[in-house]
C-alpha angles and dihedrals in degrees: 000000000000091000090049091051091047090052091054091050091048091050091051092049092049091050092051091048092051092049091049090049093050093047090045091050091052092049090047091050093048091046102043112011111028115094114259116252112268111257115233110269108255115246115248114252110269130180101168145018113242119208117191118216119188111181147143098270087160134025132046095328092046096099091055091051095043094052098045123010091029089075102017096069098041092048091050093049092045090054093054095041091050087062093050098276133276120332111237111195097205090057093039094225145070120273125197118248120236120191117212111200130204123186114224089184088221089291116132096209091051090048091054094045095048092044091055090047092053092049105035103029107024092034095209116193097235139357133231113216127250124245120260138034098260092047093052091045091053094057100041091097091055094049088052094045097050098031105243123150109243107207093190105202095164104043138099116174133142088199088065090044089058091050090051094049092047090052092246095115105048095154100053122100114179119206104188128063108274122230096266088057095040091051092057094041095051092045091050090052095045090050092048093046092050099243110190108180116025128195126189123195126169145180111256093243130103092269094051095042096050100040096044090046093051093050092046093051093048092049092046091053088054094049092250097122114183115238091216127035110167141149129218128197127268109260091025114178101191127038096163096106090054093044091052091054090050090050094046089051090055091236109189096177120048125189110187116180091201139156125230101272095044091043088061091045091049093053094046095048094042088056091050092049094039094237105158117163119193090234119042128181122175131172141243110342092040091086098044109102090191089061104034104041098052089045100046112001120231101289100058093053094045111130095019115129138205128208127198104095129225088108136155132174097221095242101134119084091249093050093044089053091049092048091053091049089054093048091049089052102044105012095248138074120256126264116263091254105096096216090160091071093057093051090045088060090057095050094041089054088058091052090053101040108016128230098317097121095203089058089047090052092049091049092051089050097050114016137081119228132201107240140164088271093051128257106355133188134175106246103208093185092062092024100229140096109270123208138151116294094005111185126214105188129033131187137201106238103172100288133102092257131048121251122228108241103167139090093031093226090059097040119128091191137010117263117259126204111249109268123222118282111271113261122237 
């Protein structure tokens, strides 16, 4: 019995010794042999945030840039810099924003080359988008390749929509209504307004081709087939033959997917030829007060409408204040498209998640941001920025800003048929 008890004691002692040895070995390994935990990589010194902006500051797209982005981006940056800059969480402080501009001269090859330079060589922190559908479309592959969020405030393309929905454009965030939305919206309006004879003309550029095509398809499906559906060249200098055909066909509803310079030409030559449809839509340029008012005044353009969505009527205190800031800066009120809100989402994503562009992209895809237009979120199903009371169609009604007329629940004023051109 004593030997058996002794054996149990010995076994217990041996077990304790083994445990102590194992624990001691582990402690020794951790203390003397295990690799030390890797220290966090120090952040590189940084005294500013650099945003690259490659755009058509000169050339055929220059008027579009000058009357929109030319003041939108600087005003946005000035607002943040006046408050000390943009807060960057990983640095724990605000950093001023510097914008580095590159002029594409309205040339697509130059646009692509300079965009790649900004991203690959200059390694800017973020990018501001170019003006125009075709220009945005041209640089989508670079934004995907180098991983930069493209908050496309001046783009409408169903080709890009298809890329987004197939998961091939993960870095693109459209602001405006895309053609598949615009086609339905314009057809809804024309049906509601009782359009009888519809004519569609368009600039032979990606914007014109896609938007005119979307409107035509939607009307065709409803049995409202346009009597004229015709393109004209970019940089056209004479639209009178086309206008004469529209007039001879007794068109009472015009949809012109135009760009700024041809929008102006279309209005001037329609006045000369006394072509005055009851319903008039024209494209980019139509909604830019800094372009339309000094060119025509407010009476000539009365009744003319603009599609493209993302619209407000500047009725809230925040929007009124913003509109007055714009007027004080450039002498005219802003367009109805609240581009500012989309760019705010980009910068607010930085303030939440820092300069890690993948985190910024994920935030833009999933999160809601407080903006000048209210809570805003990129709707990647419909491929636009959604916010409360979002308007789709705006109209000049004699004031210095356009009124939202469609959809009816978002309207700031009822639609009016286009009046005759002023005499004299």
